[in-house]
VMD Tcl script that draws the C-alpha trace (Angstrom):
set ca {
  {107.20 62.53 108.89}
  {108.38 65.99 109.94}
  {111.11 67.95 108.21}
  {113.86 67.16 110.71}
  {113.25 63.41 110.39}
  {113.12 63.66 106.60}
  {116.40 65.62 106.46}
  {118.09 63.15 108.79}
  {116.89 60.20 106.68}
  {118.10 61.92 103.51}
  {121.59 62.64 104.85}
  {121.87 59.08 106.21}
  {121.19 57.87 102.67}
  {123.89 60.19 101.29}
  {126.40 58.77 103.77}
  {125.47 55.12 103.22}
  {124.98 55.14 99.44}
  {127.39 57.83 98.30}
  {129.94 57.95 101.10}
  {129.94 61.73 101.29}
  {132.18 63.50 103.79}
  {130.90 64.89 107.07}
  {131.45 68.46 105.86}
  {129.40 67.83 102.72}
  {126.62 66.17 104.73}
  {126.63 69.10 107.19}
  {126.32 71.51 104.25}
  {123.29 69.61 102.89}
  {121.67 69.57 106.33}
  {122.27 73.30 106.83}
  {120.82 74.25 103.45}
  {117.74 72.07 103.90}
  {117.11 73.25 107.44}
  {117.33 76.88 106.36}
  {114.85 76.19 103.57}
  {112.56 74.39 106.02}
  {112.60 77.27 108.52}
  {111.95 79.88 105.81}
  {109.09 77.90 104.25}
  {107.35 77.38 107.59}
  {107.78 81.02 108.61}
  {106.90 82.69 105.30}
  {104.75 80.21 103.38}
  {103.14 78.25 106.22}
  {104.23 74.90 104.76}
  {106.82 72.31 105.68}
  {109.67 71.31 103.41}
  {107.98 67.99 102.67}
  {104.65 69.60 101.72}
  {106.07 72.58 99.78}
  {104.94 73.15 96.17}
  {106.78 74.68 93.25}
  {105.52 78.23 93.98}
  {106.74 77.90 97.57}
  {110.19 76.89 96.37}
  {110.25 79.74 93.84}
  {109.42 82.19 96.62}
  {112.22 80.76 98.72}
  {114.65 81.12 95.80}
  {113.51 84.70 95.29}
  {114.23 85.46 98.95}
  {117.80 84.22 98.50}
  {118.29 86.50 95.51}
  {116.74 89.50 97.27}
  {119.00 88.87 100.27}
  {122.01 89.18 97.99}
  {122.99 85.52 97.75}
  {125.37 84.80 94.89}
  {124.18 82.75 91.94}
  {126.60 80.00 92.97}
  {125.17 79.81 96.50}
  {121.59 79.82 95.22}
  {122.45 77.07 92.73}
  {124.02 74.95 95.47}
  {120.99 75.27 97.71}
  {118.65 74.44 94.86}
  {120.78 71.38 94.06}
  {120.40 70.19 97.66}
  {116.62 70.61 97.39}
  {116.47 68.70 94.12}
  {118.37 65.75 95.53}
  {116.20 65.81 98.63}
  {112.98 65.70 96.61}
  {114.32 62.93 94.36}
  {114.84 60.90 97.52}
  {111.43 61.97 98.92}
  {109.77 60.81 95.69}
  {111.58 57.48 95.89}
  {110.41 57.04 99.48}
  {106.80 58.02 98.55}
  {106.81 61.02 100.86}
  {105.65 63.27 98.02}
  {103.44 62.54 94.97}
  {105.51 64.75 92.62}
  {108.88 66.51 92.68}
  {108.12 70.28 93.04}
  {111.72 71.20 92.18}
  {111.72 69.37 88.85}
  {111.06 72.33 86.52}
  {112.96 75.00 88.47}
  {116.04 76.13 86.57}
  {119.25 76.74 88.46}
  {120.80 80.24 88.36}
  {123.24 80.63 85.49}
  {126.83 80.94 86.61}
  {129.44 83.20 85.14}
  {127.01 85.21 83.05}
  {128.40 88.62 82.00}
  {126.69 91.69 83.40}
  {124.41 93.42 80.89}
  {125.45 96.83 79.58}
  {123.18 99.53 80.93}
  {122.87 103.30 81.24}
  {122.85 105.63 84.22}
  {119.66 107.56 84.89}
  {121.31 110.74 83.57}
  {122.30 108.95 80.35}
  {118.73 107.70 79.90}
  {117.43 111.27 80.20}
  {119.99 112.41 77.60}
  {118.96 109.62 75.23}
  {115.27 110.41 75.66}
  {115.94 114.08 74.87}
  {118.01 113.31 71.74}
  {115.27 112.88 69.06}
  {114.05 116.03 67.33}
  {110.39 116.01 68.34}
  {109.61 118.81 65.86}
  {109.59 116.09 63.17}
  {107.11 113.20 63.01}
  {109.97 110.66 62.95}
  {111.65 112.26 65.93}
  {108.40 112.39 67.88}
  {107.82 108.71 67.11}
  {111.35 107.78 68.23}
  {110.96 109.74 71.47}
  {107.66 107.98 72.10}
  {109.24 104.56 71.46}
  {112.18 105.28 73.78}
  {109.83 106.56 76.51}
  {107.76 103.39 76.23}
  {110.85 101.15 76.27}
  {112.15 102.78 79.43}
  {108.72 102.83 81.08}
  {107.93 99.17 80.44}
  {111.16 97.24 79.81}
  {109.76 95.75 76.60}
  {112.02 93.86 74.22}
  {112.66 95.82 71.02}
  {110.94 93.07 69.03}
  {107.88 93.44 71.28}
  {107.91 97.20 70.84}
  {108.06 97.29 67.04}
  {105.23 94.75 66.76}
  {102.90 96.63 69.11}
  {99.44 97.46 67.77}
  {97.29 100.36 68.98}
  {94.74 97.94 70.44}
  {97.43 96.54 72.75}
  {97.80 99.88 74.53}
  {95.18 101.07 77.00}
  {95.77 104.72 77.82}
  {92.75 104.81 80.15}
  {94.18 101.99 82.27}
  {97.84 102.77 81.72}
  {98.62 99.23 80.56}
  {100.35 97.55 77.62}
  {99.34 94.00 76.64}
  {102.44 92.27 75.33}
  {102.89 88.95 73.59}
  {106.39 87.82 74.49}
  {108.53 84.75 73.95}
  {106.64 81.51 73.46}
  {103.44 83.46 72.75}
  {103.00 84.26 76.46}
  {100.98 87.39 77.17}
  {101.61 89.77 80.03}
  {100.23 93.12 81.15}
  {102.81 95.81 81.84}
  {101.99 99.17 83.44}
  {103.39 102.37 81.97}
  {103.83 105.70 83.69}
  {102.08 109.00 83.03}
  {105.01 110.29 80.97}
  {104.85 107.43 78.47}
  {101.05 107.65 78.32}
  {101.22 111.37 77.49}
  {103.75 110.81 74.70}
  {101.71 107.98 73.16}
  {98.50 110.02 73.37}
  {100.10 113.01 71.63}
  {101.77 110.79 69.04}
  {98.50 109.16 68.05}
  {96.76 112.54 67.77}
  {99.17 114.01 65.22}
  {102.59 112.63 64.23}
  {101.29 109.09 63.60}
  {98.69 110.42 61.17}
  {101.40 112.44 59.41}
  {103.61 109.35 59.00}
  {100.74 107.27 57.63}
  {99.45 110.03 55.30}
  {96.03 108.39 55.00}
  {97.31 104.81 54.81}
  {96.27 102.04 57.20}
  {98.89 100.23 59.29}
  {98.54 97.73 62.14}
  {101.75 98.89 63.80}
  {101.52 101.47 66.57}
  {104.81 103.01 65.40}
  {104.84 103.15 61.56}
  {107.43 104.52 59.16}
  {106.79 107.03 56.37}
  {106.30 104.06 54.05}
  {103.14 103.24 55.99}
  {104.56 99.98 57.36}
  {105.81 98.82 60.73}
  {109.43 99.41 61.66}
  {111.86 96.49 61.77}
  {113.90 95.64 64.83}
  {117.10 96.40 62.92}
  {115.84 99.81 61.77}
  {114.95 100.87 65.31}
  {118.31 99.62 66.59}
  {119.99 101.86 63.99}
  {117.96 104.82 65.25}
  {118.86 104.07 68.89}
  {122.57 104.24 67.98}
  {121.99 107.48 66.06}
  {120.25 109.12 69.03}
  {122.94 107.81 71.41}
  {125.59 109.61 69.35}
  {123.51 112.80 69.47}
  {123.26 112.41 73.27}
  {127.04 112.01 73.57}
  {126.78 108.46 74.88}
  {129.96 106.59 73.95}
  {129.15 103.27 75.65}
  {128.72 100.12 73.61}
  {124.94 99.71 73.44}
  {122.75 96.75 72.56}
  {119.11 96.53 71.40}
  {118.24 95.62 75.01}
  {120.03 98.58 76.60}
  {116.82 100.37 77.62}
  {115.35 97.10 78.90}
  {118.44 96.60 81.07}
  {118.22 100.21 82.28}
  {114.53 99.74 83.15}
  {115.27 96.65 85.27}
  {118.47 97.95 86.87}
  {116.93 101.26 87.91}
  {113.90 99.49 89.39}
  {116.18 97.25 91.47}
  {118.35 100.25 92.46}
  {115.23 101.97 93.80}
  {114.14 98.95 95.84}
  {111.74 97.05 93.57}
  {111.05 93.43 94.53}
  {112.85 91.03 92.20}
  {109.73 88.90 91.63}
  {107.87 92.02 90.43}
  {110.72 92.85 88.02}
  {110.60 89.23 86.80}
  {106.88 89.57 85.97}
  {107.34 92.93 84.26}
  {110.16 91.62 82.07}
  {108.31 88.41 81.25}
  {111.12 86.17 82.46}
  {109.97 82.57 82.94}
  {112.70 81.91 85.49}
  {113.84 84.09 88.38}
  {117.48 83.22 87.77}
  {117.36 85.26 84.56}
  {116.23 88.32 86.52}
  {118.84 87.73 89.24}
  {121.56 89.32 87.10}
  {120.15 92.79 87.85}
  {120.99 92.49 91.56}
  {124.63 92.12 90.52}
  {124.39 95.13 88.20}
  {123.05 97.20 91.09}
  {125.89 96.03 93.36}
  {128.51 96.91 90.74}
  {127.01 100.39 90.43}
  {127.18 100.88 94.22}
  {130.83 99.80 94.20}
  {131.62 102.31 91.46}
  {129.87 105.13 93.33}
  {131.76 104.24 96.51}
  {135.09 104.13 94.70}
  {134.41 107.48 93.02}
  {133.01 109.48 95.93}
  {134.36 107.98 99.14}
  {137.60 109.63 100.37}
  {139.13 106.21 100.90}
  {137.38 104.51 97.98}
}
mol new
graphics top color blue
foreach p $ca { graphics top sphere $p radius 0.5 }
foreach p [lrange $ca 0 end-1] q [lrange $ca 1 end] { graphics top cylinder $p $q radius 0.2 }
display resetview
């Protein structure tokens, strides 16, 4: 059975069993046909033969094209109902849409920093002191990789490969991911390990990459306190959160054209809908720039 026949059979069922209106049926048909065309063109599969990765790629294309979370959720809902029917009719052995989470609706935009504010925050620590050098190194790594603060403070030296420019991170649920870091972050880490780290440890042994003067790893709360301290020094008056640098990392990548699926992998998000929020942050920033600088903004 080809896609067109399958879609027609599905919408006939909706009309007979659920008594849906013509407009609703037309909406289902339109969404499914668009998905079918995209899958055949970009993935080389039909709607009926598509797997979970194919559907995730299709969802990512909607997000990258600027579709709202509500529209993406509606189209995913149509697919789910279609595959439930396809499973019932024995057209497919499993439902590939079963474990795909719908985009969250009404989620507030994360607080983030402009690129100029990030530079000011990075420059705030006094790098003439071992503590300041450590803090600068931690902020550079946060901005370079988008790590969670909890991931950062638990980093060990053996998780960082300066020769390859990679950080091996164990995130939520014990899932590991490899995250690249830029030359700037690599240089700061290299210099930190050559001098200031040894000064902080004072001959003691510590598993943490970023120790305190007590010779132990830093807590998430302690680093959050230091972020707020450096933000005040930088003159940043915004309300910040422990994830501010992570949000800045993702938002600035999207602003500069990064593919959303790549950002998803770098952040360690299990579902693309979680990453989708950063497209809205980028749009809000564009609106603000237009309003500020356009003569008729």
